[in-house]
C-alpha positions as CSV (number, residue, x, y, z in Angstrom):
1,X,208.3,25.8,-29.9
2,X,206.5,22.8,-28.5
3,X,208.0,20.3,-31.0
4,X,210.1,18.6,-28.3
5,X,207.1,18.4,-25.9
6,X,204.8,16.9,-28.5
7,X,207.4,14.4,-29.8
8,X,208.2,12.9,-26.4
9,X,205.1,13.3,-24.3
10,X,202.0,13.3,-26.6
11,X,202.6,11.4,-29.8
12,X,203.2,7.9,-28.4
13,X,200.7,6.4,-26.0
14,X,202.6,3.1,-25.9
15,X,205.7,4.9,-24.8
16,X,203.9,6.6,-21.9
17,X,202.3,3.3,-20.8
18,X,205.7,1.5,-21.1
19,X,207.4,4.2,-19.0
20,X,204.8,3.8,-16.3
21,X,205.8,0.1,-16.1
22,X,202.2,-1.0,-16.9
23,X,202.4,-2.0,-20.6
24,X,200.3,-5.2,-20.9
25,X,202.3,-6.5,-23.8
26,X,205.7,-6.3,-22.2
27,X,206.7,-8.8,-19.4
28,X,210.0,-8.8,-17.5
29,X,211.6,-11.5,-15.4
30,X,214.8,-11.5,-13.4
31,X,216.3,-13.2,-10.3
32,X,214.8,-12.1,-7.0
33,X,217.9,-10.7,-5.4
34,X,216.4,-10.9,-1.9
35,X,215.6,-14.6,-2.1
36,X,217.8,-16.2,-4.7
37,X,220.4,-15.2,-7.3
38,X,218.9,-17.7,-9.7
39,X,215.9,-17.5,-12.0
40,X,213.2,-19.8,-10.7
41,X,211.6,-22.6,-12.8
42,X,208.2,-21.0,-11.8
43,X,209.3,-17.8,-13.6
44,X,210.2,-19.8,-16.7
45,X,206.8,-21.6,-16.6
46,X,205.1,-18.2,-16.4
47,X,207.1,-17.0,-19.3
48,X,206.1,-20.1,-21.4
49,X,202.5,-19.5,-20.6
50,X,202.7,-15.8,-21.5
51,X,204.2,-16.8,-24.8
52,X,200.9,-18.4,-25.8
53,X,198.7,-15.4,-24.9
54,X,197.8,-13.0,-27.6
55,X,198.8,-9.3,-27.3
56,X,196.3,-7.1,-25.6
57,X,196.8,-3.6,-27.0
58,X,199.6,-4.1,-29.6
59,X,200.2,-6.3,-32.6
60,X,203.2,-7.8,-31.0
61,X,204.4,-8.5,-27.5
62,X,207.9,-8.7,-25.9
63,X,209.0,-11.1,-23.2
64,X,212.3,-10.1,-21.5
65,X,214.4,-12.4,-19.4
66,X,217.2,-10.5,-17.6
67,X,220.4,-12.3,-16.4
68,X,219.7,-15.4,-18.5
69,X,223.1,-16.7,-17.3
70,X,221.4,-17.3,-13.9
71,X,219.1,-20.0,-15.3
72,X,219.5,-23.4,-13.6
73,X,219.6,-26.5,-15.8
74,X,216.0,-27.4,-15.3
75,X,214.9,-23.9,-16.2
76,X,217.1,-23.9,-19.3
77,X,215.7,-27.2,-20.4
78,X,212.1,-26.0,-19.8
79,X,212.5,-23.0,-22.1
80,X,214.1,-24.7,-25.0
81,X,211.0,-25.6,-27.0
82,X,209.5,-22.1,-26.5
83,X,212.8,-20.6,-27.8
84,X,212.7,-23.0,-30.8
85,X,209.1,-22.3,-31.7
86,X,207.9,-19.0,-30.2
87,X,204.5,-17.8,-31.0
88,X,204.4,-15.6,-34.2
89,X,203.3,-12.5,-32.2
90,X,206.0,-12.7,-29.5
91,X,209.6,-11.6,-29.4
92,X,211.7,-13.2,-26.6
93,X,214.8,-11.4,-25.4
94,X,217.3,-13.1,-23.2
95,X,219.8,-10.7,-21.6
96,X,223.2,-11.6,-20.2
97,X,226.5,-9.9,-19.6
98,X,228.3,-13.1,-20.5
99,X,227.3,-16.2,-22.5
100,X,229.9,-18.3,-20.7
101,X,227.3,-19.7,-18.2
102,X,224.5,-20.1,-20.7
103,X,223.8,-23.6,-22.0
104,X,224.9,-24.1,-25.6
105,X,221.4,-25.5,-26.4
106,X,219.9,-22.1,-25.5
107,X,222.6,-20.2,-27.4
108,X,222.0,-22.3,-30.6
109,X,218.3,-21.3,-30.5
110,X,219.0,-17.5,-30.2
111,X,220.3,-14.8,-32.4
112,X,223.2,-13.2,-30.6
113,X,223.1,-9.4,-30.7
114,X,226.1,-7.8,-29.0
115,X,225.2,-4.4,-27.4
116,X,227.9,-1.9,-27.0
117,X,228.1,0.0,-23.7
118,X,227.6,3.7,-24.5
119,X,230.0,4.8,-21.9
120,X,227.8,7.9,-21.3
121,X,225.1,7.8,-18.6
122,X,222.0,6.0,-20.0
123,X,220.2,5.8,-16.6
124,X,218.8,9.2,-15.6
125,X,218.8,8.3,-11.9
126,X,222.2,9.9,-11.3
127,X,222.3,12.2,-14.4
128,X,222.8,15.7,-13.1
129,X,222.3,17.9,-16.2
130,X,223.7,21.1,-14.5
131,X,227.2,19.7,-14.6
132,X,226.9,20.0,-18.4
133,X,225.9,23.7,-18.3
134,X,229.1,25.6,-19.0
135,X,229.9,28.6,-16.8
136,X,232.3,30.2,-19.3
137,X,233.1,30.1,-23.0
138,X,236.3,28.3,-22.2
139,X,234.4,25.6,-20.2
140,X,232.0,25.2,-23.2
141,X,235.0,24.7,-25.5
142,X,236.5,22.1,-23.1
143,X,233.2,20.2,-22.9
144,X,233.0,20.1,-26.7
145,X,236.5,18.8,-27.0
146,X,235.9,16.1,-24.5
147,X,232.6,15.0,-25.9
148,X,233.8,15.3,-29.5
149,X,236.0,12.2,-28.9
150,X,232.8,10.0,-28.5
151,X,231.1,8.4,-31.4
152,X,227.8,9.5,-32.9
153,X,225.6,7.1,-30.9
154,X,227.2,8.2,-27.6
155,X,226.7,11.9,-28.4
156,X,223.1,11.3,-29.5
157,X,222.4,9.4,-26.3
158,X,224.0,12.2,-24.2
159,X,221.8,14.8,-25.9
160,X,218.7,12.7,-25.3
161,X,219.6,12.3,-21.6
162,X,220.1,16.1,-21.4
163,X,216.7,16.7,-22.9
164,X,214.9,14.3,-20.7
165,X,216.6,15.4,-17.6
166,X,215.8,19.1,-18.2
167,X,212.2,18.3,-19.1
168,X,211.7,16.0,-16.1
169,X,212.6,19.0,-13.8
170,X,210.6,21.4,-15.9
171,X,207.3,19.4,-15.7
172,X,207.8,18.5,-12.0
173,X,208.2,22.1,-10.6
174,X,206.1,25.2,-10.6
175,X,207.7,27.4,-13.2
176,X,206.1,30.4,-14.8
177,X,204.8,30.1,-18.4
178,X,207.7,32.3,-19.5
179,X,210.2,30.1,-17.8
180,X,208.7,27.0,-19.3
181,X,208.7,28.6,-22.8
182,X,212.4,29.4,-22.4
183,X,213.2,25.9,-21.3
184,X,211.2,24.4,-24.2
185,X,213.1,26.6,-26.6
186,X,216.5,25.2,-25.5
187,X,215.0,21.7,-25.6
188,X,214.0,22.3,-29.2
189,X,217.6,23.6,-29.9
190,X,219.0,20.4,-28.4
191,X,216.7,18.4,-30.6
192,X,218.1,20.2,-33.6
193,X,221.6,19.3,-32.5
194,X,220.6,15.7,-32.0
195,X,219.4,15.6,-35.6
196,X,222.5,17.4,-36.9
197,X,224.8,14.8,-35.3
198,X,223.4,12.2,-37.7
199,X,223.8,14.5,-40.8
200,X,227.1,16.3,-40.3
201,X,230.7,15.1,-40.2
202,X,232.1,17.7,-37.8
203,X,230.7,16.6,-34.5
204,X,233.0,19.0,-32.5
205,X,231.6,22.1,-34.3
206,X,228.1,21.0,-33.5
207,X,229.0,20.4,-29.9
208,X,230.7,23.7,-29.6
209,X,227.6,25.5,-30.7
210,X,225.4,23.4,-28.4
211,X,227.5,24.1,-25.3
212,X,227.7,27.8,-26.2
213,X,223.9,27.8,-26.4
214,X,223.7,26.1,-23.0
215,X,226.2,28.7,-21.6
216,X,223.9,31.5,-22.9
217,X,220.9,30.2,-21.1
218,X,222.7,29.1,-17.9
219,X,220.7,31.5,-15.8
220,X,217.6,29.4,-16.5
221,X,219.1,26.6,-14.5
């Protein structure tokens, strides 16, 4: 019954530290929206220095530069050598919505990895799971039909969001042990559907069963 709980909240210390925003081997830089829309040279210099430091708790470290298209020419030139010869224990990620404003000298030193937008909410800030709890069998069928048009990655991400959103509420409120057990049960069922999406061809059938399960436990929410 506690398979979901153990998988997401006990088995990975690094994940918990990362979620807290305090992982010592992950650094993140982006423009300061309140002061400037551009990435400062000082930020790039800090990133270059960080590249030379060994990981603290992991075998590897990640340096993440958000909105790399907002680099000025001087910042772009400063980072070229680091991109060409990063330390063997560091992965540098440059993120941009468009490479049009990124210098060709930077692009030539990077491996381009297009990331497809999932289309389904990936940020839990505005993810309200109750809107996905059917109130009738007909509504469950309608939800399955609509979701069935998405690809496997989108469906799997949706189920993950559903799991995390339900669990975030469960752990943050004072439910009885029986209520928690019932919620953990449905979380485990969602995990089974998440695994099934990868293995089966008929996504719609899996989604029908999933939304019917959610309909049956709707009084929990």
